[in-house]
C-alpha positions as CSV (number, residue, x, y, z in Angstrom):
1,M,119.1,99.2,77.7
2,K,119.7,103.1,78.3
3,E,121.9,104.7,80.7
4,L,119.8,107.4,82.0
5,T,122.5,110.8,83.1
6,T,121.5,114.6,83.7
7,K,122.2,114.7,80.3
8,D,119.4,113.2,79.1
9,T,116.6,115.1,80.6
10,K,114.7,117.9,78.6
11,S,116.4,121.4,78.1
12,T,114.8,124.4,80.5
13,K,113.8,125.8,77.3
14,E,111.9,122.7,76.2
15,E,110.7,122.3,79.7
16,K,109.0,125.4,79.6
17,N,105.5,124.3,77.6
18,L,105.6,121.3,80.2
19,R,103.7,121.3,83.2
20,A,105.4,121.9,86.8
21,L,106.4,118.8,88.0
22,P,107.7,118.1,92.0
23,D,110.9,118.7,92.9
24,G,113.2,115.9,92.3
25,W,111.2,114.9,89.1
26,A,112.2,115.5,85.8
27,W,111.0,116.3,82.3
28,M,112.5,112.6,79.3
29,T,111.3,111.3,76.4
30,V,110.4,107.3,76.0
31,G,113.1,107.5,74.0
32,D,115.1,109.2,76.9
33,V,114.8,106.5,79.0
34,V,114.4,103.2,77.0
35,S,115.1,101.6,74.2
36,F,112.7,99.8,71.6
37,E,113.8,96.3,70.5
38,Y,112.5,94.2,67.9
39,G,111.5,91.0,69.1
40,K,112.2,87.7,67.0
41,G,109.5,85.5,65.3
42,L,108.5,81.7,66.6
43,T,105.8,80.4,64.7
44,Q,104.0,77.6,67.1
45,D,105.4,74.7,65.5
46,K,109.1,76.1,66.6
47,R,107.6,75.9,69.9
48,D,108.0,73.7,72.3
49,A,104.6,73.9,74.2
50,S,105.9,71.7,77.4
51,G,108.3,74.9,78.2
52,K,107.4,77.5,80.8
53,V,108.1,80.7,78.8
54,P,105.5,82.7,77.8
55,V,105.6,83.8,74.3
56,Y,104.2,87.0,73.5
57,G,102.8,88.3,70.8
58,S,101.0,92.0,70.4
59,N,98.0,90.8,71.9
60,G,99.4,89.5,75.0
61,I,100.8,85.3,75.9
62,V,100.6,83.3,72.7
63,G,102.1,80.3,74.1
64,Y,104.9,79.3,76.0
65,H,108.5,77.6,74.9
66,S,111.6,76.5,76.4
67,T,113.7,78.9,76.2
68,A,113.5,82.9,76.6
69,L,114.7,85.8,73.9
70,V,114.8,88.1,77.2
71,D,116.3,87.1,79.9
72,K,114.8,89.5,82.6
73,P,111.7,91.0,83.1
74,C,110.4,93.8,80.7
75,L,108.1,95.3,79.3
76,V,106.1,93.8,75.3
77,I,104.1,96.8,73.6
78,G,102.3,95.5,70.5
79,R,104.3,96.9,66.9
80,K,101.8,95.3,64.4
81,G,98.0,94.4,65.0
82,A,97.4,95.6,68.5
83,A,99.4,97.8,68.0
84,G,100.8,100.1,71.0
85,A,99.5,97.3,73.7
86,V,101.5,97.1,76.6
87,H,101.7,94.2,78.4
88,K,104.5,93.4,81.5
89,S,106.8,90.4,81.7
90,D,108.3,89.3,85.5
91,A,110.0,87.1,83.9
92,P,112.5,85.8,80.8
93,C,109.9,85.4,78.7
94,W,110.1,85.1,74.5
95,P,108.3,88.6,72.4
96,I,107.9,87.4,68.8
97,D,108.6,89.8,65.6
98,T,105.1,91.3,65.6
99,T,106.3,93.1,69.5
100,Y,108.6,95.6,70.7
101,F,110.5,94.9,73.8
102,A,112.1,97.4,76.1
103,I,114.0,97.1,79.4
104,P,114.3,99.7,81.8
105,P,117.6,100.8,83.3
106,E,118.5,100.4,87.0
107,N,117.2,103.6,87.6
108,V,113.7,103.2,86.4
109,N,111.3,101.1,87.9
110,L,109.5,98.1,85.7
111,H,106.5,98.7,87.5
112,F,106.1,102.5,87.4
113,L,107.4,102.3,83.5
114,Y,104.5,100.1,82.6
115,H,101.7,102.1,84.9
116,L,103.0,105.3,83.0
117,F,102.9,103.2,79.6
118,L,99.5,102.3,80.1
119,T,98.4,105.8,79.9
120,L,100.2,107.1,76.7
121,D,97.8,105.6,74.4
122,F,100.8,104.6,71.8
123,A,97.7,103.0,69.5
124,S,96.6,106.9,68.7
125,L,99.9,107.6,66.5
126,D,99.4,104.6,64.4
127,R,100.1,105.9,60.9
128,S,99.4,102.6,58.9
129,T,96.8,102.4,55.9
130,A,96.8,98.4,56.3
131,I,97.7,96.3,59.8
132,P,97.9,99.0,62.3
133,G,101.8,99.7,63.3
134,L,103.4,101.3,66.0
135,N,106.6,103.4,65.0
136,R,109.0,103.5,67.6
137,N,110.3,106.8,66.7
138,D,106.9,107.7,66.8
139,A,106.7,107.0,70.7
140,Y,110.1,108.0,71.6
141,A,109.3,111.7,71.0
142,I,106.5,111.5,74.1
143,N,107.3,113.5,77.0
144,I,106.8,111.5,80.1
145,P,107.1,112.6,83.5
146,L,110.7,110.7,85.6
147,P,110.8,110.8,89.6
148,P,113.4,109.5,91.6
149,L,113.7,105.6,92.2
150,P,112.6,105.6,95.8
151,E,109.3,107.8,94.6
152,Q,108.9,105.5,91.5
153,E,109.1,102.7,94.5
154,R,106.6,104.6,96.7
155,I,104.3,105.1,93.5
156,V,103.8,101.7,92.7
157,A,103.1,100.4,95.9
158,R,99.9,102.9,96.5
159,L,99.2,102.0,92.5
160,E,99.1,98.5,93.5
161,E,96.8,99.2,96.4
162,L,94.3,101.5,95.2
163,L,94.0,99.4,91.5
164,S,93.6,95.7,93.7
165,D,90.8,97.0,95.1
166,L,89.3,98.6,91.9
167,E,90.3,95.5,89.8
168,A,88.9,93.2,93.0
169,G,85.2,95.6,91.9
170,V,85.7,95.2,87.9
171,A,86.2,91.3,88.7
172,A,82.5,91.3,90.9
173,L,80.7,93.2,88.0
174,M,82.0,91.1,85.7
175,R,80.9,87.8,87.7
176,V,77.5,89.9,87.6
177,R,77.5,90.6,84.0
178,A,78.3,86.6,83.2
179,G,75.4,86.1,85.7
180,L,73.0,88.2,83.6
181,K,73.8,86.4,80.5
182,R,73.0,83.3,82.4
183,Y,69.7,84.5,83.9
184,K,68.8,85.3,80.7
185,A,69.0,81.7,79.1
186,S,67.9,80.4,81.9
187,V,64.5,82.7,81.8
188,L,63.9,81.6,78.2
189,K,64.5,78.2,78.6
190,A,62.1,77.7,82.0
191,A,59.3,80.2,80.2
192,C,59.2,78.6,77.3
193,E,58.7,74.7,78.7
194,G,55.8,76.8,81.4
195,K,58.3,76.4,84.3
196,L,57.1,80.4,84.8
197,S,53.6,79.1,84.7
198,D,51.7,78.1,87.9
199,N,51.6,74.4,86.1
200,K,54.1,72.1,87.2
201,G,55.8,72.9,83.6
202,L,56.9,70.5,80.3
203,G,58.8,67.3,81.4
204,D,57.7,67.3,85.3
205,G,55.0,64.9,84.9
206,E,51.5,64.5,83.4
207,L,50.9,67.6,81.8
208,P,47.4,70.1,82.1
209,D,45.3,69.8,79.6
210,G,46.1,71.2,75.8
211,W,49.7,71.2,76.7
212,R,51.9,69.1,74.6
213,W,55.1,68.7,73.0
214,T,55.2,69.1,69.0
215,T,57.3,70.2,66.5
216,I,57.3,73.5,64.5
217,G,56.6,71.8,61.4
218,D,53.9,70.6,62.8
219,V,52.6,74.4,63.4
220,A,54.2,76.6,61.2
221,D,54.6,76.8,57.7
222,T,58.3,77.9,56.4
223,T,60.2,79.5,53.4
224,S,63.1,81.0,52.8
225,G,64.0,84.3,50.5
226,G,66.9,84.8,47.8
227,T,69.0,87.2,46.3
228,P,68.4,89.0,43.0
229,S,71.5,89.4,40.6
230,R,74.2,91.5,41.6
231,K,74.8,91.8,38.0
232,N,71.8,94.5,37.8
233,P,72.8,97.1,40.3
234,E,69.5,98.8,39.9
235,Y,68.0,96.1,42.2
236,F,69.2,97.2,44.8
237,Q,68.5,100.9,44.9
238,G,64.7,100.6,45.5
239,T,62.2,100.9,48.6
240,I,61.6,97.3,49.9
241,P,63.9,96.3,53.2
242,W,66.2,93.3,52.5
243,V,67.1,91.4,55.4
244,K,71.1,89.5,55.2
245,S,71.5,86.9,58.0
246,G,73.8,88.7,59.5
247,E,71.3,91.1,60.6
248,L,69.5,88.9,62.7
249,G,70.5,89.4,66.4
250,D,67.6,87.9,68.7
251,G,65.6,91.2,68.7
252,F,62.8,93.0,66.1
253,I,64.3,94.3,62.8
254,S,62.9,97.8,61.5
255,K,65.3,99.0,59.2
256,T,67.6,96.5,57.2
257,E,71.1,97.9,55.3
258,E,70.0,97.2,51.7
259,K,66.2,97.7,50.0
260,I,65.2,96.6,46.4
261,T,63.3,96.8,43.9
262,D,60.0,95.4,43.2
263,D,61.9,94.3,39.8
264,A,64.3,92.5,41.9
265,L,61.0,90.7,44.1
266,R,59.7,89.6,40.3
267,N,63.1,88.4,39.4
268,S,64.2,86.5,42.1
269,S,63.2,83.8,44.6
270,A,62.8,86.9,47.7
271,K,59.4,87.0,48.8
272,L,57.8,90.3,51.0
273,F,57.3,88.8,54.3
274,P,54.5,90.8,56.6
275,S,55.1,92.7,59.5
276,G,55.6,89.9,62.8
277,T,56.8,87.7,60.5
278,V,59.4,85.4,62.6
279,L,63.2,84.9,61.3
280,V,66.2,82.8,61.7
281,A,69.2,82.6,60.5
282,L,69.9,79.1,58.4
283,Y,73.7,79.9,58.5
284,G,76.9,82.6,58.4
285,A,78.1,84.2,61.5
286,T,74.8,84.2,63.5
287,V,73.0,81.0,62.4
288,G,70.5,80.2,64.5
289,K,69.6,83.7,65.5
290,V,66.4,85.3,65.7
291,G,64.6,88.6,64.5
292,I,60.4,89.5,64.4
293,L,60.4,92.4,61.5
294,K,58.4,95.1,62.8
295,I,58.2,96.2,58.8
296,E,57.5,94.2,55.7
297,A,60.0,92.9,54.4
298,A,62.2,90.4,52.1
299,S,65.0,88.8,52.9
300,N,68.6,86.2,51.5
301,Q,68.4,82.7,51.0
302,A,70.2,82.8,53.9
303,V,66.7,83.4,56.2
304,C,64.0,81.5,57.4
305,A,60.5,83.0,57.9
306,L,57.9,81.2,60.1
307,F,54.3,81.5,59.6
308,P,51.7,80.2,62.3
309,R,49.3,77.5,60.9
310,N,45.7,77.8,62.4
311,N,46.7,80.7,64.7
312,S,48.6,77.8,66.5
313,F,51.2,80.2,68.2
314,T,51.6,83.9,69.1
315,A,55.4,85.5,67.1
316,K,56.5,86.8,70.2
317,F,56.5,83.2,72.2
318,M,58.0,81.7,69.3
319,F,60.6,84.1,68.7
320,Y,61.7,83.3,72.8
321,W,61.4,80.0,72.4
322,L,64.0,79.6,68.9
323,M,66.2,82.3,71.4
324,S,66.4,79.8,74.1
325,Q,67.3,76.7,71.4
326,R,70.3,78.1,69.2
327,R,72.5,76.0,70.7
328,E,70.5,73.4,69.8
329,L,70.3,74.0,66.7
330,I,73.4,74.6,65.9
331,N,74.0,71.1,67.4
332,K,72.1,69.5,64.7
333,S,73.8,71.5,62.2
334,M,75.3,70.6,58.4
335,G,79.0,71.4,57.4
336,G,82.8,72.0,58.4
337,A,83.7,74.8,59.9
338,Q,80.7,77.1,59.3
339,P,77.6,75.8,61.1
340,N,74.6,75.9,58.6
341,I,70.9,74.8,59.5
342,S,68.2,73.8,56.9
343,Q,64.4,74.4,56.4
344,G,64.1,70.7,57.7
345,I,66.2,70.9,60.9
346,V,63.9,73.9,62.0
347,R,60.5,72.4,61.4
348,S,61.9,69.0,63.0
349,H,62.6,70.8,65.9
350,L,60.9,70.5,69.0
351,F,58.5,73.4,70.4
352,P,56.1,73.4,73.6
353,L,52.7,74.1,72.0
354,F,50.7,75.9,74.9
355,P,47.1,77.3,74.4
356,L,47.5,80.6,73.1
357,P,46.2,83.2,76.5
358,E,49.4,81.1,78.7
359,Q,51.7,81.6,75.3
360,E,50.8,85.6,76.1
361,R,51.1,85.1,79.7
362,I,54.7,83.9,79.4
363,V,55.7,86.1,77.3
364,A,54.7,89.1,79.1
365,E,56.5,87.2,81.9
366,I,59.9,86.6,80.2
367,E,59.8,90.5,79.2
368,R,59.0,91.6,82.4
369,R,62.1,89.6,84.3
370,L,63.9,91.0,80.6
371,E,63.4,94.7,81.6
372,S,64.3,94.0,85.3
373,R,67.5,92.4,84.0
374,R,68.3,95.1,81.5
375,V,67.7,97.2,84.3
376,V,70.8,95.6,86.0
377,E,73.2,95.1,83.2
378,A,72.9,98.9,82.7
379,A,73.8,99.7,86.0
380,V,76.5,96.8,86.3
381,E,77.7,98.9,82.5
382,A,77.8,102.2,84.2
383,G,79.8,100.8,86.9
384,L,82.8,99.5,84.7
385,K,83.0,102.3,83.1
386,R,83.1,104.6,86.4
387,A,86.1,102.2,87.2
388,G,87.7,102.7,84.5
389,R,87.5,106.5,84.2
390,L,88.4,105.9,88.0
391,R,91.4,104.2,87.0
392,Q,92.7,106.4,84.5
393,A,92.5,109.3,87.1
394,V,94.2,106.8,89.9
395,L,96.9,106.7,87.1
396,R,96.8,110.6,85.9
397,S,96.9,111.6,90.0
398,A,99.6,108.8,90.3
399,F,102.2,110.3,87.0
400,E,101.0,114.0,87.9
401,G,102.9,113.3,91.5
402,R,99.6,113.9,93.5
403,L,99.3,110.2,94.8
């Protein structure tokens, strides 16, 4: 822990290049004020999970233990991984070996230093080429303004008042954001079950004439694509868009990361699908995600393509139905850690069959409601960005002596 004295402050010559500060304030460096001490390793199998001492990693609390490495309140700064992230522990804690910890001296308020450190962007000091890392000597060189302790305490009180109101607003926006996600899911499910129709809807009693449950395999033919041999790099220098499962994200597909040649099509199980084809990811990180082609394209073997049989459904109606069914499809998946679904699972999945005019009306209603959702979502995101800018403006004002 540093002991601050007048000899620690910047010389008059050095201060000339820094902005003027209110009377009683002084320019110092981070290294003048605190030492960044190394945390100590504590693997999960060695932690006493019944304890109440927080264990900090670079991203924040990663568990609990029965004893503390640091026996007083401190700041924890990410050293590896989330390098430069700053956390405040108001109680004894255990910072692990991917972090530094810092205990301010008696004439520096912990909460003041925490808010100040949040403005310093330690992450920008990363000079590593692999795992992000923070060199403490780089952090030590940063200039910071330091007022007398009573002024620090006044600033902290004002900051916490202002930021509390701001964070309440952010929390409200986050609740709206979460509600919008649930709204999308409920709109898709209700619409595709006919519950946005003037009719009663599926599952609510006798169905109107021409409405019935069926399976996807009863109304659609399915196939998958293939991957041309990577041993022939020329196969991937063509003009035919080639869709991978990771490119399916519940939207329209108008471009792809890779393109293949006609020879690649002829010498593999890849097939050319027409614009308007509905695609489903069978495995990978996006398993169960869907898309609609806006272009002619081929795909790899992890993508299932659906084609309506006897003009039984519109592409957009099938697209929205499958989007509402991702969780149900994944629940039928095979395999271990990575869920996989098969064409057989897709074909056996239930599908609500409505007359085509009703499908088109339902699609129009879905898109009307989702467009309203997008407008609200854009307003929420704009509000969150404004809140972030306002937070930075409040902090900047505080540390310029204008709060």
